[in-house]
C-alpha positions as a Markdown table, in Angstrom:
| # | Residue | x | y | z |
|---|---|---|---|---|
| 1 | Met | 27.9 | -74.5 | -54.1 |
| 2 | Arg | 30.1 | -73.6 | -51.2 |
| 3 | Ile | 30.2 | -70.0 | -52.2 |
| 4 | Gln | 26.4 | -69.8 | -52.5 |
| 5 | Ser | 26.1 | -71.4 | -49.0 |
| 6 | Thr | 28.5 | -68.8 | -47.6 |
| 7 | Ile | 26.6 | -65.9 | -49.1 |
| 8 | Leu | 23.3 | -67.3 | -47.7 |
| 9 | Leu | 24.7 | -67.6 | -44.2 |
| 10 | Leu | 26.2 | -64.1 | -44.4 |
| 11 | Ser | 22.9 | -62.7 | -45.6 |
| 12 | Leu | 21.0 | -64.3 | -42.7 |
| 13 | Ser | 23.5 | -62.9 | -40.3 |
| 14 | Leu | 23.3 | -59.4 | -41.8 |
| 15 | Val | 19.5 | -59.1 | -41.9 |
| 16 | Gly | 19.1 | -60.4 | -38.3 |
| 17 | Phe | 17.8 | -64.0 | -38.4 |
| 18 | Tyr | 16.2 | -63.8 | -34.9 |
| 19 | Pro | 12.9 | -64.8 | -33.4 |
| 20 | Ala | 10.2 | -62.2 | -34.1 |
| 21 | Arg | 9.8 | -59.6 | -31.4 |
| 22 | Val | 7.0 | -57.2 | -30.6 |
| 23 | Glu | 8.1 | -53.6 | -31.1 |
| 24 | Ala | 8.3 | -51.6 | -28.0 |
| 25 | Gln | 5.8 | -48.9 | -27.4 |
| 26 | Ser | 7.1 | -45.4 | -26.9 |
| 27 | Pro | 7.7 | -44.5 | -23.3 |
| 28 | Ser | 5.8 | -41.5 | -22.2 |
| 29 | Ile | 7.5 | -38.1 | -22.4 |
| 30 | Lys | 6.6 | -37.6 | -18.8 |
| 31 | Lys | 8.3 | -40.8 | -17.6 |
| 32 | Leu | 11.3 | -40.0 | -19.8 |
| 33 | Asp | 11.7 | -36.5 | -18.5 |
| 34 | Gln | 11.3 | -37.7 | -14.9 |
| 35 | Ser | 14.2 | -40.1 | -15.5 |
| 36 | Leu | 16.3 | -37.4 | -17.1 |
| 37 | Arg | 15.7 | -35.0 | -14.1 |
| 38 | Ala | 16.7 | -37.7 | -11.6 |
| 39 | Gly | 19.8 | -38.4 | -13.6 |
| 40 | Val | 20.7 | -34.7 | -13.8 |
| 41 | Asp | 20.0 | -34.3 | -10.0 |
| 42 | Phe | 22.5 | -37.1 | -9.3 |
| 43 | Leu | 25.2 | -35.5 | -11.4 |
| 44 | Ile | 24.7 | -32.1 | -9.8 |
| 45 | Glu | 24.7 | -33.5 | -6.3 |
| 46 | Asn | 27.8 | -35.6 | -7.0 |
| 47 | Gln | 30.0 | -33.0 | -8.8 |
| 48 | Asn | 33.3 | -32.4 | -7.1 |
| 49 | Ser | 34.1 | -29.0 | -5.7 |
| 50 | Asp | 36.6 | -28.3 | -8.5 |
| 51 | Gly | 34.0 | -28.9 | -11.2 |
| 52 | Ser | 34.9 | -32.5 | -12.1 |
| 53 | Trp | 33.3 | -35.8 | -11.5 |
| 54 | Gly | 34.6 | -39.1 | -10.0 |
| 55 | Thr | 37.3 | -39.9 | -7.4 |
| 56 | Pro | 39.7 | -42.8 | -6.6 |
| 57 | Lys | 38.4 | -43.0 | -3.0 |
| 58 | Arg | 36.0 | -45.9 | -3.2 |
| 59 | Thr | 37.9 | -49.1 | -3.4 |
| 60 | Lys | 36.8 | -52.7 | -3.4 |
| 61 | Gly | 40.0 | -54.6 | -2.8 |
| 62 | Leu | 40.0 | -55.7 | -6.5 |
| 63 | Asn | 40.8 | -52.9 | -8.9 |
| 64 | Ile | 42.1 | -52.7 | -12.4 |
| 65 | Phe | 45.7 | -51.7 | -13.1 |
| 66 | Ala | 45.8 | -47.9 | -12.4 |
| 67 | Pro | 49.2 | -46.4 | -11.6 |
| 68 | Val | 48.8 | -43.2 | -9.6 |
| 69 | Pro | 48.3 | -40.4 | -10.2 |
| 70 | Gly | 48.1 | -40.3 | -14.0 |
| 71 | Ala | 45.6 | -43.1 | -14.4 |
| 72 | His | 43.1 | -41.4 | -12.1 |
| 73 | His | 43.6 | -38.1 | -13.8 |
| 74 | Ala | 42.7 | -39.9 | -17.0 |
| 75 | Phe | 39.6 | -41.6 | -15.5 |
| 76 | Arg | 38.4 | -38.3 | -14.0 |
| 77 | Ala | 38.9 | -36.5 | -17.4 |
| 78 | Gly | 36.9 | -39.2 | -19.3 |
| 79 | Thr | 34.2 | -39.2 | -16.7 |
| 80 | Thr | 34.0 | -35.4 | -16.5 |
| 81 | Gly | 33.8 | -35.2 | -20.3 |
| 82 | Leu | 30.8 | -37.5 | -20.4 |
| 83 | Cys | 29.1 | -35.7 | -17.6 |
| 84 | Ile | 29.6 | -32.3 | -19.3 |
| 85 | Ala | 28.4 | -33.5 | -22.7 |
| 86 | Ser | 25.2 | -35.0 | -21.1 |
| 87 | Leu | 24.5 | -31.8 | -19.2 |
| 88 | Val | 24.9 | -29.6 | -22.3 |
| 89 | Glu | 22.5 | -31.9 | -24.2 |
| 90 | Leu | 20.0 | -31.3 | -21.4 |
| 91 | Ser | 20.7 | -27.7 | -20.8 |
| 92 | Gln | 17.1 | -26.8 | -21.8 |
| 93 | Leu | 15.5 | -29.4 | -19.6 |
| 94 | Lys | 12.6 | -27.7 | -17.9 |
| 95 | Asp | 13.1 | -26.9 | -14.2 |
| 96 | Arg | 16.8 | -27.8 | -14.3 |
| 97 | Glu | 18.2 | -25.0 | -16.5 |
| 98 | Ala | 19.7 | -23.0 | -13.6 |
| 99 | Gln | 21.3 | -26.0 | -11.8 |
| 100 | Ile | 22.8 | -27.3 | -15.1 |
| 101 | Glu | 24.2 | -23.9 | -15.9 |
| 102 | Lys | 25.9 | -23.6 | -12.5 |
| 103 | Ala | 27.4 | -27.0 | -12.8 |
| 104 | Leu | 28.7 | -26.3 | -16.4 |
| 105 | Arg | 30.4 | -23.1 | -15.3 |
| 106 | Lys | 32.3 | -25.0 | -12.7 |
| 107 | Ser | 33.2 | -27.8 | -15.1 |
| 108 | Glu | 34.5 | -25.3 | -17.7 |
| 109 | Glu | 37.0 | -24.1 | -15.2 |
| 110 | Trp | 38.2 | -27.6 | -14.6 |
| 111 | Leu | 38.6 | -28.2 | -18.3 |
| 112 | Gln | 40.7 | -25.1 | -18.7 |
| 113 | Asn | 42.9 | -25.9 | -15.7 |
| 114 | Glu | 43.3 | -29.7 | -16.1 |
| 115 | Leu | 43.1 | -30.7 | -19.7 |
| 116 | Pro | 46.5 | -29.3 | -20.7 |
| 117 | Lys | 48.0 | -31.5 | -18.0 |
| 118 | Leu | 46.5 | -34.8 | -19.2 |
| 119 | Arg | 49.2 | -37.3 | -20.2 |
| 120 | Arg | 49.7 | -41.1 | -20.0 |
| 121 | Ala | 50.3 | -42.4 | -16.5 |
| 122 | Thr | 53.2 | -44.6 | -17.4 |
| 123 | Pro | 54.7 | -46.0 | -20.6 |
| 124 | Gln | 52.3 | -48.9 | -20.1 |
| 125 | Ala | 49.0 | -47.2 | -19.1 |
| 126 | Ile | 47.5 | -45.0 | -21.8 |
| 127 | Tyr | 44.1 | -44.4 | -20.3 |
| 128 | Asn | 44.4 | -40.7 | -21.1 |
| 129 | Val | 43.1 | -41.4 | -24.7 |
| 130 | Trp | 39.7 | -41.8 | -23.2 |
| 131 | Gly | 40.0 | -38.4 | -21.5 |
| 132 | His | 41.2 | -36.7 | -24.7 |
| 133 | Ala | 38.3 | -38.2 | -26.7 |
| 134 | Tyr | 35.4 | -37.5 | -24.3 |
| 135 | Cys | 36.6 | -34.0 | -23.3 |
| 136 | Ile | 36.7 | -33.2 | -27.0 |
| 137 | Gln | 33.1 | -34.2 | -27.3 |
| 138 | Ala | 32.3 | -32.1 | -24.2 |
| 139 | Leu | 34.1 | -29.1 | -25.7 |
| 140 | Thr | 32.3 | -29.4 | -29.1 |
| 141 | Arg | 29.0 | -29.2 | -27.3 |
| 142 | Leu | 30.1 | -26.3 | -25.1 |
| 143 | Ile | 31.2 | -24.4 | -28.3 |
| 144 | Glu | 27.6 | -24.8 | -29.6 |
| 145 | Leu | 26.1 | -23.8 | -26.2 |
| 146 | Arg | 28.4 | -20.7 | -25.8 |
| 147 | Ser | 28.4 | -19.8 | -29.5 |
| 148 | Lys | 27.7 | -16.1 | -28.7 |
| 149 | Asp | 30.7 | -15.8 | -26.4 |
| 150 | His | 33.4 | -15.7 | -29.1 |
| 151 | Lys | 36.3 | -15.3 | -26.6 |
| 152 | Lys | 35.2 | -18.5 | -24.8 |
| 153 | Val | 34.6 | -20.4 | -28.0 |
| 154 | Glu | 38.3 | -19.6 | -29.0 |
| 155 | Val | 39.5 | -20.9 | -25.6 |
| 156 | Phe | 37.5 | -24.1 | -26.1 |
| 157 | Lys | 38.9 | -24.5 | -29.6 |
| 158 | Asp | 42.4 | -24.1 | -28.4 |
| 159 | Leu | 41.8 | -26.8 | -25.8 |
| 160 | Ile | 40.5 | -29.1 | -28.5 |
| 161 | Arg | 43.6 | -28.5 | -30.6 |
| 162 | Gly | 45.7 | -29.5 | -27.6 |
| 163 | Gln | 43.8 | -32.7 | -27.2 |
| 164 | Val | 44.2 | -33.5 | -30.9 |
| 165 | Asp | 47.9 | -33.0 | -30.6 |
| 166 | Arg | 48.0 | -35.4 | -27.6 |
| 167 | Leu | 46.1 | -38.0 | -29.6 |
| 168 | Ser | 48.6 | -37.6 | -32.4 |
| 169 | Arg | 51.4 | -38.3 | -29.9 |
| 170 | Tyr | 49.7 | -41.3 | -28.4 |
| 171 | Glu | 48.6 | -42.9 | -31.6 |
| 172 | Leu | 50.0 | -46.4 | -31.8 |
| 173 | Val | 52.8 | -47.2 | -34.2 |
| 174 | Asn | 50.5 | -49.1 | -36.6 |
| 175 | Gly | 47.6 | -46.6 | -36.4 |
| 176 | Gly | 44.7 | -46.2 | -34.2 |
| 177 | Trp | 44.6 | -46.2 | -30.4 |
| 178 | Gly | 44.7 | -48.6 | -27.5 |
| 179 | Tyr | 45.0 | -48.0 | -23.7 |
| 180 | Tyr | 47.9 | -50.3 | -22.9 |
| 181 | Asp | 51.4 | -50.8 | -24.2 |
| 182 | Phe | 53.0 | -53.8 | -22.6 |
| 183 | Asp | 55.4 | -54.4 | -25.5 |
| 184 | Phe | 58.2 | -51.9 | -25.4 |
| 185 | Gly | 57.0 | -48.7 | -23.6 |
| 186 | Thr | 58.4 | -46.5 | -26.4 |
| 187 | Gln | 57.7 | -42.7 | -26.7 |
| 188 | Lys | 55.2 | -43.5 | -29.5 |
| 189 | Pro | 53.3 | -46.4 | -28.0 |
| 190 | Ala | 53.9 | -49.8 | -29.6 |
| 191 | Gly | 50.8 | -51.6 | -28.2 |
| 192 | Ser | 48.0 | -53.2 | -30.1 |
| 193 | Pro | 45.1 | -50.9 | -31.3 |
| 194 | Thr | 41.7 | -51.9 | -30.1 |
| 195 | Cys | 38.8 | -51.2 | -32.5 |
| 196 | Phe | 36.5 | -49.6 | -29.9 |
| 197 | Thr | 39.1 | -47.2 | -28.5 |
| 198 | Thr | 40.0 | -46.2 | -32.0 |
| 199 | Ala | 36.3 | -45.7 | -32.9 |
| 200 | Thr | 35.8 | -43.6 | -29.8 |
| 201 | Val | 38.6 | -41.3 | -30.8 |
| 202 | Leu | 37.5 | -41.1 | -34.4 |
| 203 | Ile | 34.0 | -40.0 | -33.5 |
| 204 | Ala | 35.4 | -37.3 | -31.2 |
| 205 | Leu | 37.7 | -36.1 | -34.0 |
| 206 | Lys | 34.8 | -35.9 | -36.5 |
| 207 | Glu | 32.9 | -33.7 | -34.1 |
| 208 | Ala | 36.0 | -31.6 | -33.6 |
| 209 | Gln | 36.3 | -31.2 | -37.4 |
| 210 | Glu | 32.6 | -30.2 | -37.6 |
| 211 | Val | 33.3 | -27.2 | -35.3 |
| 212 | Gly | 36.3 | -26.1 | -37.5 |
| 213 | Ile | 39.3 | -27.9 | -36.0 |
| 214 | Glu | 41.8 | -29.2 | -38.6 |
| 215 | Ile | 42.3 | -32.9 | -38.1 |
| 216 | Pro | 45.5 | -34.6 | -39.7 |
| 217 | Lys | 44.3 | -36.7 | -42.6 |
| 218 | Arg | 47.0 | -39.3 | -42.0 |
| 219 | Leu | 45.9 | -39.8 | -38.4 |
| 220 | Val | 42.4 | -40.5 | -39.5 |
| 221 | Arg | 43.4 | -42.7 | -42.5 |
| 222 | Arg | 45.6 | -45.0 | -40.3 |
| 223 | Ala | 42.9 | -45.2 | -37.6 |
| 224 | Val | 40.1 | -46.1 | -40.1 |
| 225 | Thr | 42.3 | -48.7 | -41.7 |
| 226 | Ser | 43.0 | -50.2 | -38.3 |
| 227 | Ile | 39.3 | -50.7 | -37.6 |
| 228 | Lys | 38.7 | -52.1 | -41.1 |
| 229 | Arg | 41.4 | -54.7 | -40.4 |
| 230 | Gln | 39.4 | -55.8 | -37.3 |
| 231 | Arg | 36.0 | -55.9 | -39.0 |
| 232 | Lys | 34.5 | -59.3 | -39.7 |
| 233 | Pro | 32.3 | -60.0 | -42.8 |
| 234 | Asp | 29.1 | -59.8 | -40.6 |
| 235 | Phe | 30.0 | -56.3 | -39.3 |
| 236 | Ser | 31.1 | -57.4 | -35.9 |
| 237 | Tyr | 34.6 | -56.7 | -34.8 |
| 238 | Val | 37.5 | -58.5 | -33.1 |
| 239 | Tyr | 38.5 | -56.9 | -29.8 |
| 240 | Gly | 42.0 | -55.8 | -30.9 |
| 241 | Glu | 44.5 | -56.4 | -33.6 |
| 242 | Tyr | 46.4 | -58.8 | -31.4 |
| 243 | Leu | 43.4 | -61.2 | -31.8 |
| 244 | Leu | 43.2 | -61.0 | -35.6 |
| 245 | Ser | 44.4 | -64.6 | -35.8 |
| 246 | Arg | 41.7 | -65.8 | -33.4 |
| 247 | Pro | 38.4 | -64.4 | -34.9 |
| 248 | Met | 36.3 | -67.1 | -33.2 |
| 249 | Arg | 37.6 | -66.6 | -29.7 |
| 250 | Leu | 34.6 | -65.9 | -27.4 |
| 251 | Val | 35.2 | -62.2 | -27.1 |
| 252 | Asn | 35.3 | -61.9 | -30.9 |
| 253 | Arg | 32.0 | -63.6 | -31.5 |
| 254 | His | 28.6 | -61.7 | -31.8 |
| 255 | Gly | 27.9 | -61.9 | -28.1 |
| 256 | Gly | 31.4 | -60.5 | -27.3 |
| 257 | Ser | 31.3 | -57.8 | -30.0 |
| 258 | Leu | 27.9 | -56.3 | -29.1 |
| 259 | Gly | 29.3 | -53.5 | -26.9 |
| 260 | Arg | 31.8 | -52.3 | -29.5 |
| 261 | Thr | 30.1 | -53.0 | -32.9 |
| 262 | Gln | 28.0 | -49.8 | -32.7 |
| 263 | Ala | 31.0 | -47.5 | -32.0 |
| 264 | Cys | 33.0 | -49.0 | -34.9 |
| 265 | Asn | 30.1 | -48.7 | -37.4 |
| 266 | Ala | 29.4 | -45.2 | -36.3 |
| 267 | Ala | 33.1 | -44.1 | -36.6 |
| 268 | Leu | 33.6 | -45.7 | -40.0 |
| 269 | Arg | 30.4 | -44.1 | -41.4 |
| 270 | Ala | 31.3 | -40.7 | -39.9 |
| 271 | Trp | 34.6 | -40.9 | -41.9 |
| 272 | Gly | 33.0 | -41.9 | -45.2 |
| 273 | Asp | 32.9 | -45.8 | -45.3 |
| 274 | Thr | 30.0 | -46.5 | -47.7 |
| 275 | Lys | 29.8 | -50.1 | -46.6 |
| 276 | Ile | 28.2 | -48.9 | -43.3 |
| 277 | Thr | 24.7 | -48.3 | -44.6 |
| 278 | Asp | 21.4 | -47.6 | -42.8 |
| 279 | Lys | 20.6 | -51.3 | -43.2 |
| 280 | Val | 23.9 | -52.4 | -41.6 |
| 281 | Gln | 23.4 | -50.1 | -38.7 |
| 282 | Gln | 19.8 | -50.8 | -38.2 |
| 283 | Val | 20.5 | -54.6 | -38.1 |
| 284 | Cys | 23.4 | -54.1 | -35.7 |
| 285 | Val | 21.4 | -52.0 | -33.2 |
| 286 | Lys | 18.6 | -54.6 | -33.4 |
| 287 | Arg | 21.2 | -57.3 | -32.7 |
| 288 | Leu | 22.3 | -55.3 | -29.7 |
| 289 | Leu | 18.8 | -55.1 | -28.4 |
| 290 | Asp | 17.9 | -58.7 | -29.2 |
| 291 | Arg | 21.0 | -60.1 | -27.5 |
| 292 | Asp | 21.2 | -57.6 | -24.7 |
| 293 | Leu | 21.2 | -60.5 | -22.2 |
| 294 | Trp | 24.9 | -61.2 | -23.1 |
| 295 | Leu | 25.9 | -57.7 | -22.1 |
| 296 | Asp | 23.5 | -57.6 | -19.1 |
| 297 | Ile | 25.0 | -60.8 | -17.6 |
| 298 | Gly | 28.3 | -59.0 | -17.3 |
| 299 | Arg | 26.8 | -55.7 | -15.9 |
| 300 | Lys | 28.0 | -55.0 | -12.4 |
| 301 | Arg | 30.5 | -57.9 | -12.3 |
| 302 | Pro | 33.7 | -56.7 | -10.6 |
| 303 | Ile | 36.2 | -58.6 | -12.7 |
| 304 | Pro | 36.7 | -57.5 | -16.4 |
| 305 | His | 35.8 | -60.0 | -19.0 |
| 306 | Glu | 34.7 | -62.7 | -16.5 |
| 307 | Ser | 31.2 | -63.0 | -18.0 |
| 308 | Trp | 29.8 | -65.0 | -21.0 |
| 309 | Phe | 31.6 | -64.2 | -24.3 |
| 310 | Gln | 34.3 | -62.6 | -22.1 |
| 311 | Val | 32.2 | -59.4 | -21.8 |
| 312 | Ala | 33.3 | -56.8 | -19.3 |
| 313 | Gly | 30.7 | -54.8 | -17.4 |
| 314 | Tyr | 32.0 | -51.4 | -18.6 |
| 315 | Phe | 30.8 | -52.2 | -22.2 |
| 316 | Tyr | 27.2 | -52.0 | -21.2 |
| 317 | Tyr | 26.3 | -48.3 | -21.3 |
| 318 | Tyr | 29.2 | -47.7 | -23.7 |
| 319 | Gly | 27.6 | -50.1 | -26.2 |
| 320 | Phe | 24.1 | -48.5 | -25.8 |
| 321 | Tyr | 25.5 | -45.0 | -26.0 |
| 322 | Tyr | 26.9 | -45.7 | -29.5 |
| 323 | Gly | 23.7 | -47.6 | -30.4 |
| 324 | Ala | 21.9 | -44.3 | -29.6 |
| 325 | Tyr | 24.6 | -42.4 | -31.5 |
| 326 | Thr | 23.6 | -44.4 | -34.6 |
| 327 | Leu | 20.2 | -42.7 | -34.5 |
| 328 | Lys | 21.9 | -39.5 | -35.6 |
| 329 | Gln | 23.3 | -41.2 | -38.7 |
| 330 | Ile | 20.4 | -43.3 | -40.1 |
| 331 | Asp | 17.3 | -42.2 | -42.0 |
| 332 | Pro | 14.9 | -40.3 | -39.7 |
| 333 | Lys | 12.2 | -42.8 | -40.6 |
| 334 | Leu | 14.1 | -45.6 | -39.0 |
| 335 | Arg | 15.0 | -43.9 | -35.8 |
| 336 | Lys | 11.8 | -44.1 | -33.7 |
| 337 | Pro | 11.4 | -47.9 | -33.4 |
| 338 | Leu | 15.0 | -48.3 | -32.4 |
| 339 | Gly | 14.8 | -45.3 | -30.1 |
| 340 | Asp | 11.8 | -46.7 | -28.3 |
| 341 | Arg | 13.5 | -50.0 | -27.6 |
| 342 | Leu | 16.7 | -48.3 | -26.5 |
| 343 | Ala | 14.8 | -46.0 | -24.1 |
| 344 | Lys | 12.8 | -48.8 | -22.5 |
| 345 | Thr | 16.0 | -50.8 | -21.9 |
| 346 | Ile | 17.8 | -47.9 | -20.2 |
| 347 | Leu | 14.8 | -46.6 | -18.2 |
| 348 | Lys | 14.3 | -49.8 | -16.3 |
| 349 | Leu | 18.0 | -49.9 | -15.2 |
| 350 | Gln | 18.0 | -46.5 | -13.4 |
| 351 | Glu | 19.1 | -46.8 | -9.7 |
| 352 | Lys | 17.0 | -45.4 | -6.8 |
| 353 | Asp | 19.5 | -42.5 | -6.5 |
| 354 | Gly | 19.0 | -41.5 | -10.1 |
| 355 | Ser | 22.2 | -42.9 | -11.4 |
| 356 | Trp | 23.1 | -45.7 | -13.8 |
| 357 | Trp | 26.3 | -47.8 | -13.5 |
| 358 | Asp | 27.6 | -51.0 | -15.0 |
| 359 | Tyr | 31.1 | -51.7 | -13.5 |
| 360 | Pro | 32.5 | -50.8 | -10.1 |
| 361 | Leu | 35.4 | -48.5 | -10.8 |
| 362 | Tyr | 36.4 | -46.5 | -7.7 |
| 363 | Ser | 33.9 | -43.6 | -7.7 |
| 364 | Tyr | 33.9 | -43.0 | -11.5 |
| 365 | His | 31.3 | -45.6 | -12.5 |
| 366 | Gln | 28.1 | -43.8 | -11.3 |
| 367 | Pro | 28.9 | -40.5 | -13.0 |
| 368 | Tyr | 30.2 | -42.0 | -16.2 |
| 369 | Gly | 27.3 | -44.4 | -16.4 |
| 370 | Thr | 24.8 | -41.6 | -15.8 |
| 371 | Gly | 26.5 | -39.5 | -18.4 |
| 372 | Tyr | 26.1 | -42.2 | -21.0 |
| 373 | Ala | 22.5 | -43.0 | -20.0 |
| 374 | Leu | 21.4 | -39.4 | -20.1 |
| 375 | Met | 22.8 | -39.0 | -23.7 |
| 376 | Ile | 21.2 | -42.3 | -24.7 |
| 377 | Leu | 17.8 | -41.1 | -23.5 |
| 378 | Thr | 18.2 | -37.7 | -25.0 |
| 379 | Glu | 18.8 | -39.2 | -28.4 |
| 380 | Cys | 15.8 | -41.5 | -27.9 |
| 381 | Arg | 13.7 | -38.4 | -27.1 |
| 382 | Lys | 14.8 | -36.7 | -30.3 |
| 383 | Ala | 13.9 | -39.9 | -32.2 |
| 384 | Met | 10.4 | -39.5 | -30.9 |
| 385 | Gly | 10.3 | -36.1 | -32.5 |
| 386 | Lys | 10.2 | -34.3 | -29.1 |
| 387 | Ala | 12.5 | -31.3 | -28.9 |
| 388 | Phe | 13.2 | -29.6 | -25.6 |
């Protein structure tokens, strides 16, 4: 009897036992494209002279641990990678093609000059993994955009190989990735893997593999195993392996897992986990949309994890980005209803200056938030069957 009750509760959790909601109507293409243009204009206007995005100049007297200069090199790399990826996705946006092309040319130079220098800031601060991952995603898109320029494609592929090598070096001792090592500060980091960081890297590695880059099988296998260790029966995920013994801590419950569940599901499916089905991903994205309030309460709060369910503001657009990434993986027939709701959620949050942001982080938050949002809306547009 106890087993049957457990199965019933799990089934209700999986299929999404929530109050009925009216499906969102599709936003108009005109409104969507106006929003995309405003976001692109913000990125172009705020690009640094060297081709990157974001600076450490705007402080608020309360900032996260960020040893200089390495932490800020990592923040800038991750931010720049997201901005490049979003602009490549929108390179055919009508009336913005020339401006986007000019911005991308500048950013390509930054990648070539700065990516080979990206390292961890200190033995404790390993923020560089975000830069490696998002710059790989930027480069894979640039390879597609510049496919006819074979010399440039080879330069980009060499840069990706360098980032894969760095990710191999900064893999944690028990597999996967995290962004801190407060344990021993060893050459190979000994910190605890976090499921979402590992998922972010795995998705980037899969995209690299798809453009012909060889990815070490052992690296992937250990990372996938790490995420599976952190997966709960209802397809939510604990924050990191150091919390495996506390699965019902607030940050590990549904409300706390919303921002990382989509990335973990997408990463596992990309690398062949058959448990991550269309149904699982559809339900999890609906859960994200239905319970968006828990993430939204944390949006723009200055202290990490101070909100309900210990949510940090910087999980907002991150979570919705991977929710939109899910649209690439599920059956095309299931995409439009989810895409419509995702688009409506993101459109209403655009700032007057065209940007989106969720957590005050020096001057990185507006460009990285805008990069995420533009890619979310681009996937939603595709789900509507509207190609550029």
